[in-house]
PAMI-550699 format. One record per residue (C-alpha): residue number from 0; z, y, x. Coordinates in steps of 0.001 Angstrom, whole numbers, plus 524288, in hexadecimal, padded with zeros to 5 digits. Layout:
BEGIN
num->NUM, zz->Z, yy->Y, xx->X
...
***
This chain:
BEGIN
num->0, zz->A66DA, yy->CBDFE, xx->485D3
num->1, zz->A5F11, yy->CC7FB, xx->48D9A
num->2, zz->A509B, yy->CC491, xx->48D1A
num->3, zz->A4B8F, yy->CD1E9, xx->49143
num->4, zz->A3EDD, yy->CD1A7, xx->4897E
num->5, zz->A3D2F, yy->CC2E4, xx->488B3
num->6, zz->A3C3A, yy->CBC63, xx->47B61
num->7, zz->A4236, yy->CAED5, xx->47AC1
num->8, zz->A3FDC, yy->CA61A, xx->46EDC
num->9, zz->A4627, yy->C98DA, xx->46CFA
num->10, zz->A3D2A, yy->C8F84, xx->465C7
num->11, zz->A4775, yy->C84D6, xx->464D7
num->12, zz->A4B72, yy->C79BB, xx->46DD8
num->13, zz->A473F, yy->C7D9B, xx->47BC1
num->14, zz->A3B54, yy->C8591, xx->47804
num->15, zz->A3B4D, yy->C9426, xx->47AB5
num->16, zz->A3102, yy->C9EAC, xx->479C2
num->17, zz->A3261, yy->CAA4B, xx->482D5
num->18, zz->A2ADF, yy->CB70F, xx->48246
num->19, zz->A2B36, yy->CBDB9, xx->48F7F
num->20, zz->A2C35, yy->CCC91, xx->49117
num->21, zz->A1D70, yy->CCC7F, xx->4932A
num->22, zz->A1BF7, yy->CC575, xx->4861A
num->23, zz->A17CE, yy->CB86C, xx->48C06
num->24, zz->A1C13, yy->CAC8B, xx->48426
num->25, zz->A231B, yy->CA113, xx->48A8C
num->26, zz->A2637, yy->C9456, xx->48398
num->27, zz->A304A, yy->C8B14, xx->48960
num->28, zz->A2FD1, yy->C7CB5, xx->48564
num->29, zz->A254E, yy->C7D2B, xx->47ACA
num->30, zz->A2AC6, yy->C752E, xx->46FA6
num->31, zz->A27AB, yy->C7DB0, xx->46401
num->32, zz->A1FAD, yy->C7773, xx->45909
num->33, zz->A2759, yy->C6AC2, xx->4598D
num->34, zz->A3486, yy->C711B, xx->45C26
num->35, zz->A3D1C, yy->C6FB3, xx->45014
num->36, zz->A459D, yy->C7AFC, xx->454A4
num->37, zz->A3A4A, yy->C846E, xx->455F5
num->38, zz->A387F, yy->C8D33, xx->449EF
num->39, zz->A2BA5, yy->C8B5B, xx->442AE
num->40, zz->A2847, yy->C999A, xx->4456C
num->41, zz->A2863, yy->C96CF, xx->45405
num->42, zz->A20C5, yy->C8A05, xx->45469
num->43, zz->A13A1, yy->C90AE, xx->4568E
num->44, zz->A1249, yy->C9587, xx->4649B
num->45, zz->A0951, yy->CA132, xx->46338
num->46, zz->A07FE, yy->CA4FB, xx->471A3
num->47, zz->A0CF5, yy->CA02D, xx->47EA3
num->48, zz->A0B98, yy->CA3F0, xx->48CFC
num->49, zz->A14D0, yy->C9AA3, xx->49406
num->50, zz->A1AEB, yy->C8D6C, xx->49120
num->51, zz->A2668, yy->C87B8, xx->498B6
num->52, zz->A29B7, yy->C7951, xx->496F7
num->53, zz->A367A, yy->C7389, xx->49BCE
num->54, zz->A331C, yy->C6515, xx->499E2
num->55, zz->A2AD2, yy->C5B95, xx->49248
num->56, zz->A335C, yy->C5708, xx->48713
num->57, zz->A2D24, yy->C58BD, xx->479C4
num->58, zz->A3728, yy->C62A7, xx->47526
num->59, zz->A32B7, yy->C6B93, xx->48043
num->60, zz->A23F0, yy->C694A, xx->48144
num->61, zz->A2107, yy->C64E7, xx->47364
num->62, zz->A171D, yy->C6FB7, xx->470D9
num->63, zz->A1361, yy->C730A, xx->47EDB
num->64, zz->A05A5, yy->C6D58, xx->47EAC
num->65, zz->A01CF, yy->C735F, xx->47193
num->66, zz->A0736, yy->C80D5, xx->474E8
num->67, zz->A015C, yy->C80A4, xx->4829C
num->68, zz->9F3D2, yy->C7D58, xx->47DB1
num->69, zz->9F499, yy->C87FC, xx->4737B
num->70, zz->9F944, yy->C932B, xx->47C2A
num->71, zz->9F687, yy->C8EBA, xx->48A46
num->72, zz->A032D, yy->C9442, xx->48FDB
num->73, zz->A074F, yy->C92B0, xx->49DE9
num->74, zz->A0FBD, yy->C8660, xx->49DCC
num->75, zz->A1ABA, yy->C840F, xx->4A767
num->76, zz->A201C, yy->C7667, xx->4A96A
num->77, zz->A2353, yy->C6C10, xx->4B383
num->78, zz->A1707, yy->C6595, xx->4B945
num->79, zz->A1800, yy->C5882, xx->4B244
num->80, zz->A195D, yy->C5F29, xx->4A517
num->81, zz->A0E0D, yy->C6849, xx->4A81B
num->82, zz->A05DD, yy->C5C77, xx->4ABEE
num->83, zz->A0860, yy->C5652, xx->49EA4
num->84, zz->A04CF, yy->C630B, xx->497CD
num->85, zz->9F841, yy->C63D2, xx->49FBB
num->86, zz->9F466, yy->C563A, xx->49AFC
num->87, zz->9F633, yy->C5B33, xx->48D36
num->88, zz->9EC37, yy->C65EC, xx->48FB3
num->89, zz->9F5D6, yy->C70F3, xx->49229
num->90, zz->9F182, yy->C7B37, xx->49C13
num->91, zz->9F76F, yy->C86F4, xx->4A2EE
num->92, zz->A0273, yy->C7EFA, xx->4A909
num->93, zz->A0B73, yy->C8514, xx->4B322
num->94, zz->A130E, yy->C7977, xx->4B83F
num->95, zz->A1EAD, yy->C7B39, xx->4C130
num->96, zz->A2AD9, yy->C7415, xx->4C5A1
num->97, zz->A393E, yy->C769E, xx->4C71C
num->98, zz->A3CDD, yy->C81D5, xx->4D00E
num->99, zz->A2F89, yy->C8805, xx->4CE9C
num->100, zz->A2D06, yy->C9585, xx->4C904
num->101, zz->A2034, yy->C9ACD, xx->4C3BC
num->102, zz->A1B96, yy->CA720, xx->4BD12
num->103, zz->A164B, yy->CA478, xx->4AF80
num->104, zz->A1130, yy->CB07B, xx->4A872
num->105, zz->A1C60, yy->CBA4F, xx->4A960
num->106, zz->A2780, yy->CB09E, xx->4AC02
num->107, zz->A2C39, yy->CA923, xx->4B7E2
num->108, zz->A2F47, yy->C9AEA, xx->4B4D9
num->109, zz->A3813, yy->C9279, xx->4BD57
num->110, zz->A3955, yy->C8407, xx->4BA4A
num->111, zz->A4714, yy->C7E8D, xx->4BC13
num->112, zz->A4DAB, yy->C718F, xx->4BA7A
num->113, zz->A51E7, yy->C6B21, xx->4ADAD
num->114, zz->A59AE, yy->C5E8F, xx->4AC36
num->115, zz->A5265, yy->C5726, xx->4A1AE
num->116, zz->A484C, yy->C4C6A, xx->49F75
num->117, zz->A39DB, yy->C4EB0, xx->49D2B
num->118, zz->A2FB8, yy->C45F3, xx->496EF
num->119, zz->A23C0, yy->C498E, xx->48EE7
num->120, zz->A2154, yy->C4111, xx->48322
num->121, zz->A1272, yy->C4043, xx->482C4
num->122, zz->A0F01, yy->C37E8, xx->4770A
num->123, zz->A15F8, yy->C2AFC, xx->47997
num->124, zz->A1707, yy->C2D5B, xx->48840
num->125, zz->A2213, yy->C3424, xx->48F89
num->126, zz->A1C42, yy->C3C61, xx->49A7D
num->127, zz->A23DA, yy->C41AF, xx->4A612
num->128, zz->A2440, yy->C5058, xx->4A47E
num->129, zz->A2AAB, yy->C546B, xx->4B136
num->130, zz->A38B3, yy->C5907, xx->4B1D5
num->131, zz->A3EEA, yy->C61DA, xx->4A7C8
num->132, zz->A4119, yy->C6FD7, xx->4AC28
num->133, zz->A460D, yy->C7D44, xx->4A862
num->134, zz->A409E, yy->C8ACA, xx->4AAEF
num->135, zz->A45AA, yy->C97CC, xx->4AF91
num->136, zz->A3CD2, yy->CA278, xx->4AA17
num->137, zz->A3D3B, yy->CAFDC, xx->4B093
num->138, zz->A37A3, yy->CBB64, xx->4A91B
num->139, zz->A329F, yy->CC817, xx->4AEB4
num->140, zz->A3E1A, yy->CCF64, xx->4A8C0
num->141, zz->A47A1, yy->CC781, xx->4B10F
num->142, zz->A4C7F, yy->CBE49, xx->4A67F
num->143, zz->A4D76, yy->CAFED, xx->4AA86
num->144, zz->A4E78, yy->CA525, xx->4A05E
num->145, zz->A51B5, yy->C9705, xx->4A38D
num->146, zz->A4CA0, yy->C8CBB, xx->49A1D
num->147, zz->A53AD, yy->C804E, xx->49E1B
num->148, zz->A4B02, yy->C76E6, xx->4968B
num->149, zz->A51B5, yy->C6A3B, xx->492B8
num->150, zz->A5C63, yy->C67BB, xx->49C8F
num->151, zz->A6A27, yy->C639D, xx->49F6E
num->152, zz->A725E, yy->C6CEF, xx->4A788
num->153, zz->A7021, yy->C6B26, xx->4B62D
num->154, zz->A76F4, yy->C7153, xx->4C1BC
num->155, zz->A6AC8, yy->C77D0, xx->4C6FD
num->156, zz->A6AFD, yy->C8140, xx->4BB90
num->157, zz->A7355, yy->C88EA, xx->4C52A
num->158, zz->A6756, yy->C89B6, xx->4CDF0
num->159, zz->A5F5D, yy->C8F05, xx->4C280
num->160, zz->A69E3, yy->C9964, xx->4C10E
num->161, zz->A6A12, yy->C9CBE, xx->4CFA5
num->162, zz->A5B45, yy->C9D02, xx->4D176
num->163, zz->A5673, yy->CA2AA, xx->4C49D
num->164, zz->A6234, yy->CA857, xx->4BD34
num->165, zz->A5CC3, yy->CA764, xx->4AF69
num->166, zz->A637E, yy->CB0A8, xx->4A5F9
num->167, zz->A5FE9, yy->CA846, xx->49A40
num->168, zz->A60E0, yy->C995F, xx->499AA
num->169, zz->A5B3C, yy->C90F0, xx->48EDF
num->170, zz->A6331, yy->C847F, xx->48F01
num->171, zz->A6289, yy->C7837, xx->486AB
num->172, zz->A6F5D, yy->C7521, xx->47FDF
num->173, zz->A6BEE, yy->C6AAE, xx->475CC
num->174, zz->A7223, yy->C5EFF, xx->47CC3
num->175, zz->A6CC7, yy->C50FE, xx->47C7C
num->176, zz->A5FD4, yy->C5402, xx->48361
num->177, zz->A6483, yy->C5FDD, xx->48B1C
num->178, zz->A7106, yy->C6725, xx->48E1B
num->179, zz->A7B7F, yy->C690F, xx->483F4
num->180, zz->A82C9, yy->C761A, xx->48316
num->181, zz->A8CA7, yy->C70BC, xx->48CD1
num->182, zz->A8295, yy->C6E74, xx->49784
num->183, zz->A7B7E, yy->C7B04, xx->493D7
num->184, zz->A8809, yy->C829E, xx->495D1
num->185, zz->A8916, yy->C7CEA, xx->4A36F
num->186, zz->A7AEA, yy->C80C6, xx->4A5B6
num->187, zz->A7E56, yy->C8EB1, xx->4A1D9
num->188, zz->A8926, yy->C8ED7, xx->4AC24
num->189, zz->A7F13, yy->C8ACB, xx->4B65E
num->190, zz->A7430, yy->C93E6, xx->4B1ED
num->191, zz->A7C8F, yy->C9FA9, xx->4AE41
num->192, zz->A7253, yy->CA61B, xx->4A58A
num->193, zz->A7552, yy->CB206, xx->49D56
num->194, zz->A706A, yy->CAB13, xx->49123
num->195, zz->A6E2C, yy->C9CF9, xx->48D46
num->196, zz->A64F2, yy->C9980, xx->4822A
num->197, zz->A67F4, yy->C8BF0, xx->47CCD
num->198, zz->A5C65, yy->C8315, xx->47969
num->199, zz->A58F4, yy->C74F1, xx->47692
num->200, zz->A632E, yy->C7354, xx->46BE9
num->201, zz->A6342, yy->C7039, xx->45D43
num->202, zz->A54D7, yy->C6C57, xx->45CC3
num->203, zz->A58FC, yy->C5E6F, xx->459BB
num->204, zz->A663F, yy->C5929, xx->45519
num->205, zz->A68FF, yy->C52EC, xx->4625C
num->206, zz->A68C7, yy->C6061, xx->468F9
num->207, zz->A767D, yy->C63E6, xx->46503
num->208, zz->A7A3A, yy->C6E9A, xx->46EC1
num->209, zz->A7B78, yy->C7C61, xx->46950
num->210, zz->A7BC4, yy->C8A28, xx->46F34
num->211, zz->A893C, yy->C8C9C, xx->46985
num->212, zz->A8E9E, yy->C8169, xx->471AB
num->213, zz->A888C, yy->C870F, xx->47DED
num->214, zz->A8DE4, yy->C9494, xx->47AEA
num->215, zz->A9BA2, yy->C8F0C, xx->47AC5
num->216, zz->A99E0, yy->C8945, xx->4885D
num->217, zz->A9435, yy->C94B3, xx->49001
num->218, zz->A9A49, yy->CA19D, xx->493E8
num->219, zz->A938F, yy->CAE2A, xx->49810
num->220, zz->A8604, yy->CA942, xx->4940E
num->221, zz->A7F35, yy->CAD0B, xx->4877C
num->222, zz->A7B53, yy->CA160, xx->47F27
num->223, zz->A6FAA, yy->CA676, xx->4778C
num->224, zz->A6D2D, yy->C9D83, xx->46C06
num->225, zz->A5F63, yy->C9E94, xx->46685
num->226, zz->A59C3, yy->C9959, xx->459E0
num->227, zz->A4C42, yy->C92F0, xx->459EF
num->228, zz->A4234, yy->C9DAC, xx->45822
num->229, zz->A4B65, yy->CA866, xx->45CA0
num->230, zz->A468E, yy->CB250, xx->46675
num->231, zz->A4F83, yy->CB951, xx->47019
num->232, zz->A4AAA, yy->CC584, xx->47717
***
């Protein structure tokens, strides 16, 4: 996997920390303190510049409010989700919608489609959090990373390939709530990345998909299996 000066750390489940070439810190789907897959050594977020949120399920925004209030990062999300965060006292929101691109610090962020549900459990109330999404992140060094969020495979992943051509794709493979390795392999055929980083697996027993299964189903694409807490650079 060629990151060209980027540091990519998997914190377990769908949560990733990225250090850009200009040493800015990006956190995708901030479920850290409550994430059973996240190593204890990584549960304290010491600094943060940008937060990207794919959707409002608890295993993706579980620590968003606490981390946001502590570090005041720029937060990117769909408008309904940002509206909920605002009501919780979170500031520095950079809402957007699918198809839009915005510059955030030293990265360009494009919001793309995801095929998944989205509801925010706020106490005993289920709040509409807008649609689920994914992101294509373009770095100043030319690297483009696609974080698919929680999703099934969908045909318009071919449009993501044609318009944005991400070299690295982070795809869920756990099955049950997202794609299994079978659907993820089909997604790889549509996206044609150089490298796929499996995510959203093994956190809970029901998430049975494994990177080794995906590796058997794809050809010509590197399946880069990470361990929680591991950093690739």
